[in-house]
PyMOL Python script that loads the backbone (N, CA, C, O; Angstrom):
from pymol import cmd

cmd.read_pdbstr("""\
ATOM      1  N   MET A   1      -0.614   7.024 -57.055  1.00  0.00           N
ATOM      2  CA  MET A   1      -1.758   7.351 -56.237  1.00  0.00           C
ATOM      3  C   MET A   1      -3.011   6.898 -56.970  1.00  0.00           C
ATOM      4  O   MET A   1      -3.201   7.220 -58.143  1.00  0.00           O
ATOM      5  N   LEU A   2      -3.857   6.158 -56.284  1.00  0.00           N
ATOM      6  CA  LEU A   2      -5.119   5.713 -56.857  1.00  0.00           C
ATOM      7  C   LEU A   2      -6.208   6.710 -56.523  1.00  0.00           C
ATOM      8  O   LEU A   2      -6.242   7.240 -55.412  1.00  0.00           O
ATOM      9  N   ALA A   3      -7.091   6.971 -57.457  1.00  0.00           N
ATOM     10  CA  ALA A   3      -8.226   7.839 -57.210  1.00  0.00           C
ATOM     11  C   ALA A   3      -9.239   7.092 -56.338  1.00  0.00           C
ATOM     12  O   ALA A   3      -9.338   5.868 -56.423  1.00  0.00           O
ATOM     13  N   PRO A   4      -9.993   7.816 -55.499  1.00  0.00           N
ATOM     14  CA  PRO A   4     -11.018   7.160 -54.686  1.00  0.00           C
ATOM     15  C   PRO A   4     -11.955   6.329 -55.566  1.00  0.00           C
ATOM     16  O   PRO A   4     -12.394   6.784 -56.622  1.00  0.00           O
ATOM     17  N   GLY A   5     -12.250   5.125 -55.125  1.00  0.00           N
ATOM     18  CA  GLY A   5     -13.155   4.232 -55.836  1.00  0.00           C
ATOM     19  C   GLY A   5     -12.473   3.325 -56.838  1.00  0.00           C
ATOM     20  O   GLY A   5     -13.115   2.444 -57.411  1.00  0.00           O
ATOM     21  N   THR A   6     -11.170   3.526 -57.061  1.00  0.00           N
ATOM     22  CA  THR A   6     -10.409   2.693 -57.988  1.00  0.00           C
ATOM     23  C   THR A   6     -10.136   1.341 -57.329  1.00  0.00           C
ATOM     24  O   THR A   6      -9.767   1.289 -56.156  1.00  0.00           O
ATOM     25  N   VAL A   7     -10.313   0.265 -58.064  1.00  0.00           N
ATOM     26  CA  VAL A   7      -9.998  -1.068 -57.551  1.00  0.00           C
ATOM     27  C   VAL A   7      -8.484  -1.185 -57.424  1.00  0.00           C
ATOM     28  O   VAL A   7      -7.747  -0.845 -58.349  1.00  0.00           O
ATOM     29  N   ALA A   8      -8.028  -1.667 -56.277  1.00  0.00           N
ATOM     30  CA  ALA A   8      -6.586  -1.822 -56.029  1.00  0.00           C
ATOM     31  C   ALA A   8      -6.013  -2.905 -56.943  1.00  0.00           C
ATOM     32  O   ALA A   8      -6.665  -3.917 -57.200  1.00  0.00           O
ATOM     33  N   PRO A   9      -4.787  -2.685 -57.434  1.00  0.00           N
ATOM     34  CA  PRO A   9      -4.146  -3.732 -58.227  1.00  0.00           C
ATOM     35  C   PRO A   9      -3.786  -4.938 -57.353  1.00  0.00           C
ATOM     36  O   PRO A   9      -3.628  -4.806 -56.139  1.00  0.00           O
ATOM     37  N   GLU A  10      -3.661  -6.081 -57.962  1.00  0.00           N
ATOM     38  CA  GLU A  10      -3.283  -7.295 -57.236  1.00  0.00           C
ATOM     39  C   GLU A  10      -1.873  -7.160 -56.671  1.00  0.00           C
ATOM     40  O   GLU A  10      -0.980  -6.651 -57.349  1.00  0.00           O
ATOM     41  N   PHE A  11      -1.669  -7.606 -55.451  1.00  0.00           N
ATOM     42  CA  PHE A  11      -0.342  -7.611 -54.845  1.00  0.00           C
ATOM     43  C   PHE A  11      -0.254  -8.703 -53.779  1.00  0.00           C
ATOM     44  O   PHE A  11      -1.263  -9.211 -53.291  1.00  0.00           O
ATOM     45  N   THR A  12       0.969  -9.038 -53.443  1.00  0.00           N
ATOM     46  CA  THR A  12       1.252  -9.995 -52.379  1.00  0.00           C
ATOM     47  C   THR A  12       2.265  -9.353 -51.431  1.00  0.00           C
ATOM     48  O   THR A  12       3.270  -8.796 -51.871  1.00  0.00           O
ATOM     49  N   LEU A  13       1.996  -9.434 -50.143  1.00  0.00           N
ATOM     50  CA  LEU A  13       2.882  -8.878 -49.116  1.00  0.00           C
ATOM     51  C   LEU A  13       3.039  -9.871 -47.983  1.00  0.00           C
ATOM     52  O   LEU A  13       2.125 -10.657 -47.735  1.00  0.00           O
ATOM     53  N   PRO A  14       4.172  -9.863 -47.284  1.00  0.00           N
ATOM     54  CA  PRO A  14       4.319 -10.731 -46.125  1.00  0.00           C
ATOM     55  C   PRO A  14       3.589 -10.138 -44.919  1.00  0.00           C
ATOM     56  O   PRO A  14       3.566  -8.923 -44.725  1.00  0.00           O
ATOM     57  N   ASP A  15       2.988 -11.030 -44.104  1.00  0.00           N
ATOM     58  CA  ASP A  15       2.372 -10.557 -42.869  1.00  0.00           C
ATOM     59  C   ASP A  15       3.419 -10.510 -41.765  1.00  0.00           C
ATOM     60  O   ASP A  15       4.606 -10.702 -42.025  1.00  0.00           O
ATOM     61  N   GLN A  16       2.984 -10.254 -40.536  1.00  0.00           N
ATOM     62  CA  GLN A  16       3.927 -10.114 -39.428  1.00  0.00           C
ATOM     63  C   GLN A  16       4.709 -11.377 -39.133  1.00  0.00           C
ATOM     64  O   GLN A  16       5.739 -11.322 -38.460  1.00  0.00           O
ATOM     65  N   ASP A  17       4.237 -12.518 -39.625  1.00  0.00           N
ATOM     66  CA  ASP A  17       4.938 -13.802 -39.410  1.00  0.00           C
ATOM     67  C   ASP A  17       5.754 -14.205 -40.636  1.00  0.00           C
ATOM     68  O   ASP A  17       6.373 -15.270 -40.637  1.00  0.00           O
ATOM     69  N   GLY A  18       5.765 -13.369 -41.685  1.00  0.00           N
ATOM     70  CA  GLY A  18       6.506 -13.681 -42.897  1.00  0.00           C
ATOM     71  C   GLY A  18       5.736 -14.526 -43.900  1.00  0.00           C
ATOM     72  O   GLY A  18       6.295 -14.918 -44.924  1.00  0.00           O
ATOM     73  N   THR A  19       4.476 -14.815 -43.633  1.00  0.00           N
ATOM     74  CA  THR A  19       3.627 -15.586 -44.540  1.00  0.00           C
ATOM     75  C   THR A  19       3.069 -14.651 -45.613  1.00  0.00           C
ATOM     76  O   THR A  19       2.549 -13.580 -45.300  1.00  0.00           O
ATOM     77  N   ASP A  20       3.180 -15.056 -46.863  1.00  0.00           N
ATOM     78  CA  ASP A  20       2.652 -14.207 -47.942  1.00  0.00           C
ATOM     79  C   ASP A  20       1.129 -14.158 -47.896  1.00  0.00           C
ATOM     80  O   ASP A  20       0.465 -15.179 -47.719  1.00  0.00           O
ATOM     81  N   VAL A  21       0.587 -12.945 -48.057  1.00  0.00           N
ATOM     82  CA  VAL A  21      -0.856 -12.701 -48.103  1.00  0.00           C
ATOM     83  C   VAL A  21      -1.156 -12.023 -49.421  1.00  0.00           C
ATOM     84  O   VAL A  21      -0.575 -10.984 -49.737  1.00  0.00           O
ATOM     85  N   ARG A  22      -2.060 -12.603 -50.195  1.00  0.00           N
ATOM     86  CA  ARG A  22      -2.439 -12.033 -51.482  1.00  0.00           C
ATOM     87  C   ARG A  22      -3.737 -11.244 -51.348  1.00  0.00           C
ATOM     88  O   ARG A  22      -4.654 -11.668 -50.645  1.00  0.00           O
ATOM     89  N   LEU A  23      -3.813 -10.122 -52.006  1.00  0.00           N
ATOM     90  CA  LEU A  23      -5.028  -9.324 -51.970  1.00  0.00           C
ATOM     91  C   LEU A  23      -6.213 -10.148 -52.480  1.00  0.00           C
ATOM     92  O   LEU A  23      -7.310 -10.050 -51.930  1.00  0.00           O
ATOM     93  N   ALA A  24      -6.011 -10.950 -53.510  1.00  0.00           N
ATOM     94  CA  ALA A  24      -7.097 -11.755 -54.088  1.00  0.00           C
ATOM     95  C   ALA A  24      -7.699 -12.708 -53.055  1.00  0.00           C
ATOM     96  O   ALA A  24      -8.887 -13.023 -53.126  1.00  0.00           O
ATOM     97  N   ASP A  25      -6.893 -13.169 -52.098  1.00  0.00           N
ATOM     98  CA  ASP A  25      -7.404 -14.076 -51.051  1.00  0.00           C
ATOM     99  C   ASP A  25      -8.310 -13.363 -50.060  1.00  0.00           C
ATOM    100  O   ASP A  25      -9.062 -14.006 -49.329  1.00  0.00           O
ATOM    101  N   GLU A  26      -8.241 -12.040 -50.034  1.00  0.00           N
ATOM    102  CA  GLU A  26      -9.059 -11.258 -49.087  1.00  0.00           C
ATOM    103  C   GLU A  26     -10.267 -10.613 -49.749  1.00  0.00           C
ATOM    104  O   GLU A  26     -10.973  -9.823 -49.122  1.00  0.00           O
ATOM    105  N   ARG A  27     -10.508 -10.945 -51.013  1.00  0.00           N
ATOM    106  CA  ARG A  27     -11.631 -10.358 -51.736  1.00  0.00           C
ATOM    107  C   ARG A  27     -12.916 -10.552 -50.953  1.00  0.00           C
ATOM    108  O   ARG A  27     -13.205 -11.651 -50.478  1.00  0.00           O
ATOM    109  N   GLY A  28     -13.701  -9.461 -50.819  1.00  0.00           N
ATOM    110  CA  GLY A  28     -14.957  -9.523 -50.073  1.00  0.00           C
ATOM    111  C   GLY A  28     -14.806  -9.148 -48.607  1.00  0.00           C
ATOM    112  O   GLY A  28     -15.799  -9.066 -47.885  1.00  0.00           O
ATOM    113  N   HIS A  29     -13.571  -8.919 -48.156  1.00  0.00           N
ATOM    114  CA  HIS A  29     -13.296  -8.519 -46.778  1.00  0.00           C
ATOM    115  C   HIS A  29     -12.664  -7.134 -46.770  1.00  0.00           C
ATOM    116  O   HIS A  29     -12.054  -6.722 -47.756  1.00  0.00           O
ATOM    117  N   TRP A  30     -12.806  -6.422 -45.673  1.00  0.00           N
ATOM    118  CA  TRP A  30     -12.108  -5.166 -45.508  1.00  0.00           C
ATOM    119  C   TRP A  30     -10.615  -5.454 -45.353  1.00  0.00           C
ATOM    120  O   TRP A  30     -10.230  -6.408 -44.677  1.00  0.00           O
ATOM    121  N   VAL A  31      -9.781  -4.631 -45.979  1.00  0.00           N
ATOM    122  CA  VAL A  31      -8.315  -4.785 -45.880  1.00  0.00           C
ATOM    123  C   VAL A  31      -7.728  -3.442 -45.505  1.00  0.00           C
ATOM    124  O   VAL A  31      -8.021  -2.423 -46.130  1.00  0.00           O
ATOM    125  N   VAL A  32      -6.892  -3.451 -44.470  1.00  0.00           N
ATOM    126  CA  VAL A  32      -6.189  -2.239 -44.038  1.00  0.00           C
ATOM    127  C   VAL A  32      -4.688  -2.503 -44.148  1.00  0.00           C
ATOM    128  O   VAL A  32      -4.177  -3.474 -43.590  1.00  0.00           O
ATOM    129  N   LEU A  33      -3.993  -1.636 -44.869  1.00  0.00           N
ATOM    130  CA  LEU A  33      -2.528  -1.739 -44.954  1.00  0.00           C
ATOM    131  C   LEU A  33      -1.935  -0.687 -44.039  1.00  0.00           C
ATOM    132  O   LEU A  33      -2.337   0.477 -44.059  1.00  0.00           O
ATOM    133  N   TRP A  34      -0.973  -1.115 -43.236  1.00  0.00           N
ATOM    134  CA  TRP A  34      -0.334  -0.204 -42.295  1.00  0.00           C
ATOM    135  C   TRP A  34       1.163  -0.420 -42.413  1.00  0.00           C
ATOM    136  O   TRP A  34       1.650  -1.544 -42.285  1.00  0.00           O
ATOM    137  N   TRP A  35       1.874   0.639 -42.652  1.00  0.00           N
ATOM    138  CA  TRP A  35       3.326   0.521 -42.744  1.00  0.00           C
ATOM    139  C   TRP A  35       3.949   1.813 -42.258  1.00  0.00           C
ATOM    140  O   TRP A  35       3.288   2.848 -42.171  1.00  0.00           O
ATOM    141  N   TYR A  36       5.202   1.737 -41.949  1.00  0.00           N
ATOM    142  CA  TYR A  36       5.958   2.888 -41.499  1.00  0.00           C
ATOM    143  C   TYR A  36       7.005   3.171 -42.561  1.00  0.00           C
ATOM    144  O   TYR A  36       8.029   2.490 -42.611  1.00  0.00           O
ATOM    145  N   PRO A  37       6.767   4.172 -43.420  1.00  0.00           N
ATOM    146  CA  PRO A  37       7.669   4.403 -44.555  1.00  0.00           C
ATOM    147  C   PRO A  37       9.115   4.693 -44.135  1.00  0.00           C
ATOM    148  O   PRO A  37      10.033   4.427 -44.910  1.00  0.00           O
ATOM    149  N   LYS A  38       9.335   5.218 -42.960  1.00  0.00           N
ATOM    150  CA  LYS A  38      10.708   5.532 -42.557  1.00  0.00           C
ATOM    151  C   LYS A  38      11.284   4.506 -41.586  1.00  0.00           C
ATOM    152  O   LYS A  38      12.383   4.698 -41.065  1.00  0.00           O
ATOM    153  N   ALA A  39      10.554   3.419 -41.339  1.00  0.00           N
ATOM    154  CA  ALA A  39      11.075   2.382 -40.434  1.00  0.00           C
ATOM    155  C   ALA A  39      12.352   1.769 -41.004  1.00  0.00           C
ATOM    156  O   ALA A  39      12.445   1.499 -42.201  1.00  0.00           O
ATOM    157  N   SER A  40      13.290   1.565 -40.165  1.00  0.00           N
ATOM    158  CA  SER A  40      14.557   0.922 -40.546  1.00  0.00           C
ATOM    159  C   SER A  40      15.347   1.744 -41.558  1.00  0.00           C
ATOM    160  O   SER A  40      16.140   1.193 -42.322  1.00  0.00           O
ATOM    161  N   THR A  41      15.134   3.068 -41.568  1.00  0.00           N
ATOM    162  CA  THR A  41      15.928   3.929 -42.436  1.00  0.00           C
ATOM    163  C   THR A  41      16.593   5.008 -41.581  1.00  0.00           C
ATOM    164  O   THR A  41      16.037   5.424 -40.564  1.00  0.00           O
ATOM    165  N   PRO A  42      17.763   5.454 -41.983  1.00  0.00           N
ATOM    166  CA  PRO A  42      18.415   6.503 -41.210  1.00  0.00           C
ATOM    167  C   PRO A  42      17.684   7.842 -41.370  1.00  0.00           C
ATOM    168  O   PRO A  42      17.083   8.115 -42.409  1.00  0.00           O
ATOM    169  N   GLY A  43      17.747   8.661 -40.329  1.00  0.00           N
ATOM    170  CA  GLY A  43      17.194  10.014 -40.404  1.00  0.00           C
ATOM    171  C   GLY A  43      15.797  10.064 -40.012  1.00  0.00           C
ATOM    172  O   GLY A  43      15.191  11.135 -40.023  1.00  0.00           O
TER     173      GLY A  43
END
""", "prot")
cmd.dss("prot")
cmd.show_as("cartoon", "prot")
cmd.util.cbc("prot")
cmd.orient("prot")
């Protein structure tokens, strides 16, 4: 868990089309991460 105001660590994630997106490429823009932690899991 990051404390409020902490700079996020660098990461790369695939977008909805499978293209890798790096946080560094979005520097200076607002970034929203949305995921479903229980998606594709039983229960």
